[in-house]
C-alpha positions as CSV (number, residue, x, y, z in Angstrom):
1,M,144.3,51.8,119.2
2,A,140.8,52.1,118.9
3,T,139.3,51.9,115.5
4,V,136.1,53.2,114.2
5,N,133.9,52.3,110.5
6,T,133.1,55.7,108.9
7,I,131.4,56.1,105.9
8,A,133.1,58.5,103.6
9,R,132.3,60.2,100.4
10,V,134.2,62.5,98.2
11,I,132.8,64.9,95.3
12,G,135.8,66.6,93.0
13,A,134.8,70.1,91.8
14,G,132.9,70.4,88.2
15,G,135.0,72.2,85.7
16,E,134.7,75.7,83.8
17,G,133.5,75.9,80.2
18,S,135.2,77.4,77.4
19,S,134.2,81.1,76.1
20,T,135.1,82.4,72.7
21,T,133.6,84.3,70.2
22,S,132.3,81.8,67.9
23,A,131.8,78.5,69.8
24,G,132.4,77.4,73.3
25,G,132.9,73.8,74.8
26,G,131.6,72.7,78.3
27,A,132.9,71.3,81.1
28,S,133.0,67.7,82.5
29,G,131.4,66.9,86.2
30,G,133.8,65.8,89.3
31,D,134.0,62.7,89.7
32,L,132.6,61.1,93.5
33,R,134.1,58.4,95.2
34,Q,132.5,56.7,98.4
35,D,134.3,54.2,101.0
36,S,131.4,52.5,102.7
37,V,133.8,51.2,105.6
38,M,136.5,53.5,106.1
39,V,138.7,52.6,109.6
40,V,139.5,55.6,111.5
41,T,141.4,55.2,114.2
42,V,140.7,57.1,117.1
43,G,142.4,60.4,118.1
44,E,144.4,60.8,114.8
45,T,143.9,63.8,112.3
46,L,142.9,63.2,108.6
47,T,143.0,66.1,106.2
48,V,140.3,67.0,103.5
49,T,140.7,68.8,100.6
50,V,137.6,70.2,99.1
51,G,137.9,70.8,95.2
52,T,137.6,74.9,94.2
53,A,135.2,75.3,91.4
54,G,137.1,76.2,88.1
55,Q,136.6,79.3,86.8
56,G,138.3,82.3,85.3
57,G,139.3,80.7,82.0
58,G,138.8,81.6,78.5
59,A,139.2,79.7,75.2
60,T,140.4,76.9,78.0
61,G,138.2,76.6,80.6
62,G,139.9,76.3,84.1
63,S,139.6,72.6,85.2
64,G,138.0,71.8,89.0
65,G,139.9,70.8,92.0
66,F,140.0,67.0,93.3
67,S,138.7,66.5,96.6
68,S,140.3,64.0,99.0
69,I,140.8,62.6,102.2
70,D,144.3,61.9,103.5
71,R,146.2,60.4,106.2
72,G,150.1,61.2,106.6
73,G,150.4,63.0,103.3
74,S,148.6,60.0,101.2
75,P,145.3,60.0,99.9
76,I,143.0,57.2,101.2
77,L,140.2,58.3,99.6
78,R,140.4,60.6,96.4
79,A,137.5,62.1,93.6
80,A,138.7,63.9,90.4
81,G,138.0,67.2,89.6
82,G,135.9,67.9,85.7
83,G,138.1,68.9,83.2
84,G,137.9,72.4,81.8
85,G,136.0,73.1,78.4
86,T,137.7,73.9,75.3
87,V,136.0,74.2,71.8
88,G,136.6,70.5,70.9
89,A,136.8,67.8,73.8
90,P,137.0,69.0,77.4
91,N,140.5,68.3,79.1
92,A,141.3,65.0,81.2
93,Q,139.9,64.9,84.6
94,N,141.9,66.9,87.1
95,G,143.4,64.5,89.2
96,T,143.4,60.4,89.7
97,S,140.0,59.2,91.8
98,T,140.4,56.1,94.2
99,T,139.6,52.7,92.0
100,I,140.5,50.5,94.6
101,A,137.7,47.2,94.5
102,G,135.6,46.2,97.3
103,T,134.2,48.9,99.7
104,I,135.1,52.5,97.1
105,T,132.1,52.9,94.8
106,G,131.5,55.7,92.6
107,G,131.1,57.4,89.1
108,T,133.0,59.4,86.5
109,G,132.0,62.9,86.1
110,G,129.9,63.0,82.5
111,A,131.9,64.8,79.5
112,G,131.3,68.3,78.8
113,A,130.0,68.9,74.9
114,T,132.1,70.0,72.4
115,G,131.5,73.7,70.9
116,T,131.8,73.0,67.3
117,G,130.5,74.8,64.9
118,S,130.3,78.7,63.9
119,T,127.9,80.1,66.6
120,T,127.4,77.1,69.0
121,S,127.6,76.2,72.8
122,G,128.1,72.9,74.3
123,G,126.3,72.1,77.8
124,G,128.6,71.2,81.1
125,G,128.2,67.4,81.9
126,G,126.9,66.0,85.3
127,A,128.5,64.9,88.5
128,G,129.2,61.4,89.0
129,G,127.0,59.2,90.3
130,Y,127.2,56.8,93.8
131,S,127.2,53.5,91.5
132,A,127.6,55.4,87.6
133,A,128.9,58.2,85.7
134,G,127.1,61.5,85.3
135,G,125.1,62.5,82.4
136,A,127.1,63.9,79.3
137,G,126.3,67.7,77.9
138,S,124.9,68.0,74.6
139,Q,125.5,70.7,71.8
140,G,122.7,72.6,70.0
141,A,118.8,71.7,70.1
142,V,120.0,67.7,71.6
143,N,118.9,67.0,74.9
144,G,121.5,66.5,77.8
145,I,122.0,62.9,78.6
146,S,120.0,61.8,82.0
147,S,122.2,60.2,84.9
148,T,121.8,56.6,86.6
149,G,123.4,55.9,90.0
150,G,122.3,59.1,91.7
151,G,124.7,60.9,89.4
152,G,123.8,64.7,87.5
153,G,122.1,65.0,84.6
154,G,123.9,66.9,81.5
155,G,123.2,70.2,80.4
156,R,122.3,71.3,77.0
157,G,123.8,73.4,74.4
158,A,122.4,76.5,72.6
159,G,122.1,78.2,70.0
160,A,123.9,81.8,68.5
161,G,124.6,84.2,70.7
162,T,123.9,82.1,74.3
163,T,125.7,80.7,76.8
164,A,124.9,76.6,77.4
165,G,123.2,75.4,80.7
166,G,125.6,73.7,83.1
167,G,125.5,70.0,84.0
168,G,123.6,69.1,87.6
169,G,125.1,68.6,90.6
170,T,125.2,65.1,93.2
171,G,124.1,65.8,96.9
172,L,126.3,64.3,99.6
173,T,123.4,62.6,101.5
174,G,124.2,59.5,99.8
175,A,122.4,57.4,96.7
176,G,119.1,58.6,95.7
177,A,117.1,60.0,92.8
178,N,119.1,60.3,88.9
179,G,119.4,63.1,87.7
180,A,117.4,64.0,84.3
181,G,119.1,65.3,81.2
182,A,118.3,68.9,80.3
183,T,115.8,69.3,77.5
184,V,115.6,73.1,76.9
185,N,118.2,75.4,75.2
186,S,120.7,76.9,78.1
187,T,119.2,75.1,81.0
188,R,121.2,72.6,83.5
189,G,120.7,69.2,84.2
190,G,118.8,68.1,86.6
191,G,120.5,66.9,90.0
192,G,121.2,63.5,91.1
193,S,120.8,62.3,94.7
194,G,119.8,65.9,96.3
195,G,122.1,68.0,93.9
196,T,120.8,71.2,92.6
197,G,119.8,71.6,88.7
198,D,117.1,72.3,86.5
199,T,117.7,76.1,86.5
200,V,118.5,78.4,83.7
201,T,122.1,79.4,84.1
202,P,125.4,78.4,83.1
203,V,126.8,77.5,86.8
204,G,127.1,73.7,87.3
205,G,125.1,72.4,90.4
206,T,126.5,71.9,93.2
207,Y,128.1,69.3,94.2
208,G,130.2,68.6,90.9
209,G,128.3,69.8,87.9
210,G,130.2,70.9,84.7
211,G,130.1,74.2,83.3
212,G,128.4,75.5,80.4
213,G,130.5,76.7,77.5
214,D,130.1,80.3,75.5
215,D,130.4,81.7,72.0
216,T,129.8,85.5,73.0
217,G,133.3,85.5,74.2
218,T,132.2,86.9,77.3
219,T,131.5,84.6,80.5
220,A,131.3,81.0,80.0
221,G,129.7,79.1,83.3
222,N,131.9,78.1,86.4
223,G,132.1,74.6,87.6
224,G,130.1,73.5,91.3
225,P,132.0,73.6,94.1
226,G,133.6,69.7,95.6
227,G,132.4,68.4,98.8
228,V,133.7,66.1,101.6
229,E,131.2,64.1,103.7
230,I,132.3,61.6,106.6
231,R,129.9,59.9,109.2
232,Y,129.5,57.3,111.5
233,L,127.6,55.9,114.2
234,T,127.2,58.4,117.3
235,A,127.3,55.3,119.7
236,D,130.8,54.9,118.2
237,L,132.7,58.1,119.0
238,S,132.7,61.3,120.6
239,G,134.0,64.5,120.4
240,A,135.3,64.6,116.8
241,T,135.9,67.6,115.2
242,G,136.0,69.3,111.6
243,G,133.5,70.8,109.0
244,A,129.7,71.5,109.9
245,I,128.8,68.9,112.4
246,T,124.9,67.5,112.3
247,T,123.0,64.4,113.3
248,D,121.2,62.0,110.5
249,G,119.3,59.5,112.5
250,S,122.1,57.2,114.6
251,F,125.0,59.2,112.6
252,T,126.8,62.0,113.6
253,V,127.8,64.0,110.1
254,H,130.6,66.1,109.3
255,T,130.2,68.0,106.3
256,F,133.0,70.0,104.3
257,T,132.5,72.5,101.9
258,T,136.1,74.0,102.5
259,S,139.6,72.3,103.4
260,G,140.2,71.4,106.9
261,D,141.1,68.7,109.2
262,F,139.1,65.5,111.1
263,V,140.0,64.8,113.9
264,A,138.5,61.3,115.3
265,G,138.0,62.6,118.9
266,V,137.7,59.5,121.2
267,A,136.0,56.3,121.5
268,A,132.4,56.3,123.0
269,E,132.7,53.7,125.5
270,V,136.4,54.9,126.1
271,L,134.6,58.5,127.4
272,Q,131.8,56.9,129.2
273,D,134.0,54.9,131.3
274,V,136.0,58.0,132.1
275,I,133.1,60.0,132.8
276,G,131.9,57.2,135.7
277,M,135.2,57.9,137.4
278,G,134.2,61.2,138.2
279,V,137.4,62.6,135.2
280,V,137.1,65.3,132.8
281,P,138.7,64.3,130.1
282,F,141.0,66.8,128.4
283,P,140.1,67.3,124.5
284,R,141.8,65.2,121.8
């Protein structure tokens, strides 16, 4: 069977912050993993899972869902979701990210800050970068940690009676600028690689930012959602389906913001041969 090289990126969703009446910890950002040479067999179907943002928690925030690309029920690329916030350290990442050496790169989501103290809340961690971890969140008047490797910066904590800022998100467009850590109370860290950030909100930035903690016992910040992208040279493959399909120069790009299937179509040279014979191919 013919095969095609693709570039695949998966970002886990961010966790939700913790909320109590005295302190609330920030959640961690989701991991990012990229396979620069993911080999796809023409005509096969891959299952794409997009992590759901952590939400709905209280003293313990909900963890973000992992994002993955599976073949025959086995993951070939996976990024863990961010651990939900607690008053202390955030929970562990949700899922196990792909760590095979070689073509697979990426970073872990930044850790959310603790909410220890009588009336304080911790900022959310930034989403993982393309070659390094996301920035960690901070507590109180300490600035959030900036990211490297195209990751999201950490959100900043806050004083009494407020909700801390979420972590910056990371984009699906590839490695680019790093995200700056938040420098003002209750703001989100800067977004890395085109991700969202620098907004006064406890919600983690898209994609993968961790939510901020809350010390009012009402509303902690939700995490940012996960995302998956598969791209390939348009000249190599035709008729592939799945996700939102766009073009970027010589590449065709499939962006998944909800779970679904990627169907690898037919090899472009095979399609041209069939058309040249005057035969209309059946959809694959």
